C-alpha positions in Angstrom: 46.8 134.5 -18.1 44.6 132.1 -20.1 45.6 133.8 -23.3 49.3 133.3 -22.5 48.6 129.6 -21.7 46.8 129.1 -25.1 49.7 130.8 -26.9 52.2 128.5 -25.2 50.2 125.4 -25.9 49.7 126.3 -29.6 53.4 127.1 -29.9 54.3 123.7 -28.5 51.8 121.9 -30.8 53.2 123.7 -33.8 56.7 122.7 -32.9 55.6 119.1 -32.5 53.9 119.0 -35.8 56.9 120.5 -37.6 59.1 117.9 -36.0 57.0 115.0 -37.3 57.9 113.5 -40.7 55.6 114.3 -43.5 53.3 111.6 -44.8 55.6 111.3 -47.9 59.0 111.6 -46.4 61.3 108.6 -45.9 61.7 107.1 -42.4 65.1 105.8 -43.4 68.1 106.9 -45.5 67.0 104.7 -48.4 67.6 105.5 -52.0 65.7 104.7 -55.2 67.2 102.5 -57.9 65.7 101.5 -61.3 66.5 99.0 -64.1 64.7 99.6 -67.4 64.9 96.9 -70.1 63.7 96.7 -73.7 64.5 93.1 -74.7 63.9 93.2 -78.4 65.4 94.7 -81.5 64.3 95.5 -85.1 62.0 98.2 -86.6 58.9 96.1 -86.2 59.5 96.1 -82.4 59.9 99.9 -82.3 57.3 100.1 -79.5 59.4 98.2 -76.9 62.3 100.7 -77.0 59.8 103.6 -77.2 58.1 102.3 -74.0 61.4 102.1 -72.2 62.6 105.5 -73.4 59.3 107.0 -72.1 59.7 105.2 -68.8 63.2 106.8 -68.4 61.8 110.3 -69.1 59.2 109.8 -66.3 61.8 108.8 -63.8 64.3 111.5 -64.9 61.7 114.3 -64.8 60.6 113.1 -61.3 64.1 113.7 -59.9 65.4 110.2 -60.2 69.2 110.6 -60.4 70.8 109.1 -63.6 73.5 107.4 -61.5 70.9 105.1 -60.0 69.1 104.2 -63.3 70.3 101.4 -65.5 68.9 101.3 -69.1 69.3 98.3 -71.4 68.1 98.8 -75.0 69.4 97.6 -78.3 69.4 101.1 -79.6 68.7 100.4 -83.3 65.6 102.5 -83.6 66.5 106.2 -83.4 69.0 106.1 -86.3 67.3 103.3 -88.2 67.1 103.8 -91.9 63.3 103.4 -91.7 63.0 106.3 -89.2 61.5 109.4 -90.9 62.7 111.5 -88.0 66.3 110.5 -87.4 67.4 110.7 -83.8 63.9 110.8 -82.5 61.5 108.2 -81.0 57.9 108.8 -80.1 55.6 106.6 -77.9 52.2 108.0 -79.2 51.0 109.8 -82.3 52.4 113.3 -82.4 54.0 112.7 -79.1 57.3 114.2 -77.8 60.7 112.8 -78.5 61.3 110.2 -75.7 64.8 109.4 -76.9 66.2 112.7 -75.9 69.1 112.3 -73.5 68.1 108.7 -72.6 70.7 106.6 -70.9 72.1 103.7 -72.8 74.1 101.6 -70.3 73.9 98.3 -72.3 73.2 98.2 -76.0 73.3 95.8 -78.9 74.4 92.3 -77.9 75.1 93.4 -74.4 71.4 93.4 -73.8 71.2 89.8 -72.7 70.0 87.7 -69.7 73.4 87.3 -68.2 74.1 91.0 -68.0 70.5 91.6 -66.8 70.9 89.1 -63.9 74.4 90.5 -63.0 73.0 94.1 -63.0 70.3 93.0 -60.6 72.7 91.2 -58.3 75.2 94.1 -58.3 77.9 92.0 -59.9 80.0 94.7 -61.5 82.9 92.3 -62.1 80.7 90.0 -64.2 78.9 92.3 -66.6 80.3 92.6 -70.1 80.3 95.7 -72.3 78.4 98.9 -71.7 78.8 101.3 -68.8 79.4 98.6 -66.3 76.7 100.1 -64.1 74.9 97.7 -61.7 72.5 98.0 -58.8 74.3 99.0 -55.6 71.2 99.0 -53.5 70.9 98.1 -49.9 68.4 97.0 -47.3 66.8 100.5 -47.0 66.5 101.1 -50.7 63.6 100.8 -53.1 64.1 99.2 -56.5 61.9 99.6 -59.6 62.2 97.3 -62.6 60.4 97.8 -65.9 60.8 95.0 -68.5 59.2 95.3 -72.0 59.5 92.7 -74.8 57.9 89.5 -76.1 57.0 86.7 -73.8 55.6 83.2 -73.6 54.5 80.9 -70.8 57.4 80.8 -68.3 59.8 83.1 -70.2 60.6 86.5 -71.6 62.8 87.3 -74.5 66.1 89.1 -75.1 67.4 89.9 -78.6 69.5 86.6 -78.8 68.3 84.6 -75.8 65.6 84.0 -73.2 65.1 84.5 -69.5 63.0 81.8 -67.9 60.7 82.2 -64.9 63.1 79.9 -62.9 66.0 82.2 -63.7 64.2 85.4 -62.8 62.7 84.1 -59.6 66.1 82.7 -58.5 67.6 86.1 -59.1 64.8 87.9 -57.1 65.4 85.4 -54.2 69.1 86.1 -54.3 68.5 89.8 -54.2 66.3 89.3 -51.2 68.9 87.2 -49.4 71.6 89.8 -50.2 69.3 92.5 -48.7 69.4 94.5 -51.9 66.0 96.2 -51.3 63.5 97.3 -48.8 60.8 97.0 -51.4 61.0 95.8 -55.0 58.4 96.8 -57.7 58.4 95.1 -61.1 56.3 96.1 -64.1 56.3 93.6 -67.0 55.0 94.2 -70.5 54.9 90.9 -72.4 52.6 88.2 -73.6 51.6 85.7 -70.9 53.7 87.8 -68.5 51.8 86.6 -65.4 53.3 83.1 -65.9 56.7 84.5 -64.8 55.3 84.9 -61.3 52.1 82.9 -60.9 52.7 79.8 -58.6 56.3 80.8 -57.9 56.7 84.4 -56.5 56.4 84.5 -52.7 53.9 86.9 -51.1 56.0 87.8 -48.1 59.3 89.1 -49.5 58.5 92.7 -50.2 58.3 92.1 -54.0 55.3 93.7 -55.8 54.6 92.9 -59.5 52.1 94.0 -62.1 51.9 92.5 -65.5 50.3 93.4 -68.8 48.7 90.0 -69.1 47.7 86.9 -67.2 49.7 83.6 -67.5 48.0 82.4 -70.7 47.0 85.4 -72.8 48.7 88.0 -75.1 49.4 91.6 -74.4 48.6 94.2 -77.0 50.4 96.7 -79.2 48.9 100.0 -80.0 49.2 103.2 -82.2 50.0 101.9 -85.7 51.9 104.8 -87.4 51.5 104.7 -91.1 54.3 107.2 -91.6 56.7 104.9 -89.7 55.0 101.6 -90.7 55.1 100.2 -87.1 53.4 100.3 -83.7 54.5 103.1 -81.3 53.5 101.6 -78.0 51.9 98.8 -75.9 48.5 99.2 -74.2 49.5 98.4 -70.7 52.7 100.4 -70.8 51.0 103.4 -72.4 48.3 103.3 -69.7 50.6 103.2 -66.7 52.9 105.8 -68.2 50.1 108.2 -69.1 48.9 107.9 -65.5 52.4 108.6 -64.2 52.8 111.5 -66.5 49.7 113.2 -65.1 49.3 111.9 -61.6 50.4 113.6 -58.4 53.3 111.2 -57.6 53.3 112.3 -54.0 49.7 111.2 -53.3 48.9 108.5 -55.9 49.7 105.0 -54.7 50.8 101.8 -56.4 47.3 100.2 -55.9 45.6 103.3 -57.3 47.8 103.1 -60.4 47.1 99.4 -60.8 43.4 99.9 -60.5 43.6 102.7 -63.1 45.7 100.7 -65.6 43.5 97.6 -65.1 40.4 99.6 -65.8 41.8 101.2 -69.0 43.5 98.1 -70.3 40.5 96.3 -71.8 42.6 94.2 -74.3 44.3 91.9 -71.8 43.9 91.1 -68.1 46.4 93.2 -66.1 47.5 91.2 -63.0 49.4 91.7 -59.8 51.5 89.2 -57.8 53.7 89.0 -54.7 53.6 91.1 -51.6 50.6 93.5 -51.4 51.5 94.8 -47.9 53.0 98.0 -49.4 50.7 98.7 -52.3 49.6 101.9 -50.7 53.1 103.4 -51.0 53.2 106.6 -53.1 54.4 106.3 -56.7 57.1 108.8 -55.9 58.8 106.2 -53.8 59.5 104.1 -56.9 59.2 106.3 -60.0 60.8 109.4 -58.6 62.8 110.8 -55.8 60.8 112.0 -52.8 63.8 114.1 -51.7 63.8 116.1 -54.9 62.0 119.4 -55.5 60.3 118.3 -58.7 56.7 119.3 -59.2 54.1 116.8 -58.2 52.6 116.9 -61.7 54.9 117.0 -64.6 52.5 117.3 -67.6 49.2 118.9 -68.4 46.6 116.3 -69.3 47.0 115.1 -72.9 44.3 113.2 -74.8 45.1 109.8 -76.1 43.9 109.0 -79.7 42.2 105.7 -80.5 44.7 103.0 -79.7 44.2 100.8 -82.8 45.2 97.7 -80.8 46.4 94.4 -82.0 47.5 91.2 -80.1 51.3 91.2 -80.0 51.7 87.9 -81.9 49.7 89.3 -84.8 51.8 92.5 -85.1 54.2 91.2 -87.9 51.3 90.1 -90.1 49.3 93.3 -89.6 52.4 95.5 -90.2 53.0 93.7 -93.6 49.4 93.8 -94.5 49.3 97.6 -93.8 52.5 98.0 -95.9 50.9 96.2 -98.8 47.9 98.4 -98.6 50.0 101.6 -98.3 52.4 100.6 -101.1 52.8 103.4 -103.7 54.0 101.1 -106.6 53.4 97.6 -107.9 57.0 96.7 -107.2 56.8 97.9 -103.6 53.5 96.0 -103.2 54.9 92.8 -104.6 57.9 93.2 -102.3 55.8 93.2 -99.2 53.5 90.4 -100.5 56.7 88.3 -100.8 57.7 89.1 -97.3 54.3 88.1 -96.0 54.4 84.9 -97.9 57.8 84.1 -96.4 56.6 84.9 -92.9 53.6 82.6 -93.3 55.8 79.8 -94.7 58.2 80.2 -91.7 55.3 80.0 -89.3 54.0 76.8 -90.9 57.5 75.3 -90.6 57.5 76.1 -86.9 54.1 74.5 -86.5 55.3 71.4 -88.2 58.4 71.2 -86.0 56.4 71.5 -82.7 53.9 68.9 -83.9 56.8 66.5 -84.8 58.4 67.0 -81.4 55.0 66.3 -79.7 54.3 63.1 -81.7 57.8 61.8 -81.0 57.6 62.7 -77.3 54.3 60.8 -76.8 55.6 57.9 -78.9 52.9 58.2 -81.5 50.0 58.2 -79.1 47.9 60.4 -81.3 45.0 60.7 -78.8 47.4 62.1 -76.2 49.1 64.3 -78.7 45.8 65.8 -79.8 44.9 66.5 -76.1 48.2 68.2 -75.4 48.1 70.2 -78.6 44.5 71.4 -78.3 43.9 71.3 -74.5 43.7 74.6 -72.7 47.1 75.9 -71.5 48.2 74.4 -68.2 49.3 76.5 -65.2 53.0 76.0 -64.8 54.0 74.0 -61.8 57.0 72.2 -63.0 59.3 75.2 -63.6 62.4 73.1 -63.6 61.2 71.0 -66.5 60.0 74.0 -68.5 63.3 75.8 -68.0 65.2 72.8 -69.4 62.8 72.3 -72.3 62.6 76.0 -73.4 66.4 76.4 -73.3 66.9 73.2 -75.3 64.2 74.1 -77.9 65.7 77.6 -78.2 69.2 76.3 -78.7 68.4 73.4 -81.0 65.2 74.3 -82.9 64.4 78.0 -83.0 66.0 80.7 -81.1 63.1 82.0 -79.0 64.8 85.3 -78.6 64.6 85.8 -82.4 61.4 84.0 -83.2 58.4 85.5 -81.5 56.0 83.2 -83.3 57.9 80.1 -82.0 57.2 81.5 -78.5 53.5 80.9 -79.2 54.3 77.2 -79.3 55.9 77.1 -75.9 52.5 76.1 -74.4 53.0 72.6 -75.9 56.2 72.3 -73.9 54.3 73.4 -70.8 51.6 70.9 -71.4 54.2 68.1 -71.9 55.9 69.0 -68.7 52.6 69.1 -66.8 51.5 65.7 -68.2 52.1 63.0 -65.5 53.1 60.2 -67.9 55.8 62.3 -69.5 59.4 62.5 -68.3 62.0 65.1 -69.0 64.1 62.6 -70.8 61.2 61.7 -73.2 60.7 65.4 -74.1 64.4 66.1 -74.4 64.9 63.1 -76.6 62.2 64.2 -78.9 63.6 67.7 -79.2 67.1 66.3 -79.9 65.8 63.9 -82.6 63.6 66.4 -84.5 66.0 69.4 -84.2 69.3 67.6 -84.8 
């Protein structure tokens, strides 16, 4: 009799366990959505589109359906005249072709802040060009955003324009109010990327962010390829994607990936912002599809060669210096020397412009000007002022979307906005006068 009782009890327990959801299954009918953005163009910025193509491959191979992935990239690399392997893009030395079958929803001039914002807000009637695909996510859905490009304090760049911290956080808040996600995860590769979220992103709205750098320092490029004459990747992006390539997506969590990437990224300070209440969610919930039957590990471990890192602002100079060294003729060498001289001359012109704006804004108070120019970079608190100043500077002086060096001078505008005795009208007047 007791044997029969044990069998009945075990049968009931087995049935109960089978009825319970697994640790990694959804408790809702939510779906995964992703937006992947490379905000630059040009051969020297090869690495940004390579990063985004690699990110797409990770999502795709983890069962993420293409209809719920939006990719924005200029698409001028694979068939670029400088590409020794036409139609192919790699993200590490001797790596696989990450361009294969990649989605290209928005390309060329359709890669812009307005389209990006409308994609995030699900405004299909407001996007221009491209596939017209936008987020159609709802309150049970998880959204993953990966943005890669140049950045400065309080902004990130697009090929022809900029997206300010004010614009991005307003968009995130609108998404939250429209109930467009259960959880939103954002990975940002850019210089001073932390400034897009520090002091502004709420910690209770189910938005979790990691950045390649803190609010005041550069991110780093890596893998200079002498055959291609450009950098193949970025340190933070390479580190999180190598981890995703080789991790068990169904057991590794967001916080475990963050800790791994922070440990491996010794060139910049990897940071996190926002809501940490769900940082123990599995990667599969954001970079894959838990409902798919894809294997938990997609790739065998692959060794990474020495990264050969360089701070992102120094990339153009290092690239030209390497091309001068590698030149095979006197004519070729002189050509690259000329390009380097023009680059340095252009940078000196930008330096002069920002100094002139500063002197004009402080009304020739040279002591104050010296303090603002050489003082440590302020934390951004006046996001409204910085939004106005960077948009004005970009429109009237140097297009920040096209001039990555000019972005290094944005800290002066930050310091002006954070100086009590300065007003917006004083700063704007100086910009208008110097860049008329």
